[in-house]
Phi, psi and omega in degrees: 000129175284136185238126180248141183202138179242132174294340183297350178303326185292348178294336173265108181224069182297146180252348189224139170217140174281112187218108183064032179086359183240155171268109187237170171298128182300147170295327179270104188217166188299330183294346176296319180294319178299319180294318178300309184297323178296320185288320174304312184294317183297331183265356176078031183266140179136200004286162178270127186247144172292150181281165171285174176249118185254351185071194183266353183301313181288336179287321181293341174299336185240330186250151185289137182296320177300318179297317181297315184299322177301307185297324182292337189237002186300307188294322176300319182284324178301314182288322176298332179287352177097004183282134184266333178269187180286155190282105182235132185293143179231351172225150178228163166300127181245158177317128174067353187243038181206160169232152189273070176230117188287128175294161175266333171289135193297329174299312179296318177299316175307310178291329175296324185256006182258152175250346183202163185259358189282336190264114176270156173255130188236173171300138178086349179304308183301308180297329176289317182293320174296323180288326176293328171296316177302321180297313176300314178299322176297316174300310178304314185297322178297318184279337177294332181266006173116353178286138181290335177205156174208149181245125184254103174286073190270137166205134005288155179298181184218351198287350172277336184293115172278185179302326182219038177215144174240163175152172184051043176072008189245136180239309172249138185273090191302320184291322181284327176294320177293320182291318174297324176295327175290322175301311185294334180277357173124354178283123188277338179221121184238137175254147168238118183250125184246111183255002174298146178305328183264144185299136175277071191291327176295309179301320174301317182297324185291324185252006190297336174255025179239150182254353184274340178235114179267128179248126170232141183217136176241127196195169176292138186304132184297339177302330186238350189230141169309135011267013173069320199255001172224166174111010176287151185299333180279003173271112191228012178112171180221155175054228177302339178267008176303128178095355187251017168232135179227123180243141185229083175283125183239156191271172179298138177084007178304125176248185192307314183308306184287315174312307184294329177292321172298319178299315178304314173297314176305315180293328174291328179291324186289324185294325177290321183291339181049063176298143173275343176206150182237132169252121176255116174278098191263093171257144179242031174272012167281358178298145187295338178265009182292130184287349182233027180221175183219033167266176189226036180281151178258172183302312179303333177292327173295326175296314180294327173301305179308311179300311181300315178296319176302326177302343179291336174077013181261146172300136195233126168261110178273122187241125182294130174244246182274187184130108189236008174275091187312313186293334183246004182302310179304310181294327172293326173289315179301320179298318180290319182295318185289322174298320182290316177298317175294337187267007172131348182251136179245000000 
């Protein structure tokens, strides 16, 4: 399996996250990639390749131009306004109390484009996000060229990023960008399967009214889990996309038997859809020791997950999302990759 990774991820090294009413060191940090790379090396997986440079054209296929302009200048304008800390939104458009007009002031723009307050924007965030998109695009290009599978070791992650919103550590939606690139490369039907503990609300919103990209997500029930406001089972698509979204919200303490049943149902739906390419949003925060999740999967379950997904038989771009149990992060990612490779894809 080809593996793509950019050292530019480390340009984003946020020092603040709003957690439990405190500004704390973020769960999503550069050391996550170190753990994964060490585990890949220990198991002899690789080699690890740098991504190509694709520019913003494929990113614009998914994201709003004004939003991209905001991301590219946010840090510079934040500092120019005299702020000493990292850029954190403090006000949002609220129900019944807003108009869809983007403010000019940087504090207003942050709230206009943010979906959550825990994710700060820092120096280097924009460059890191672009490199993550290039990493996902490299994996998509590899399978479009005939590789059965490729792994994009992306950071920052992407599945919470909507066409014009950031949050949940996500700025550019790497999985959605890869899926759209595969469509543009000629695949008539592309599926995105999201196995991260948290619902891929950004990915769902991007493809919700389309029938050419099937989105399926297995995640913590939104009543109890971030991002809270999407991911219910009755969300199945709209307009032309009706029936091409499948959500599997699961309860606290979900372990492999219930989780794998949801996966089995999702894979059955995807087999009917017959995707010509699959993008796997690979989060490993369904692990029982993850500090910001509440499922109970074990390391061996990620291997079984990978094997089951490989059984779909579709060329697959695996795109790294979440996973915050630092000590187990690398071994869980490797388990998923080895399970996938042993399940039929090399």
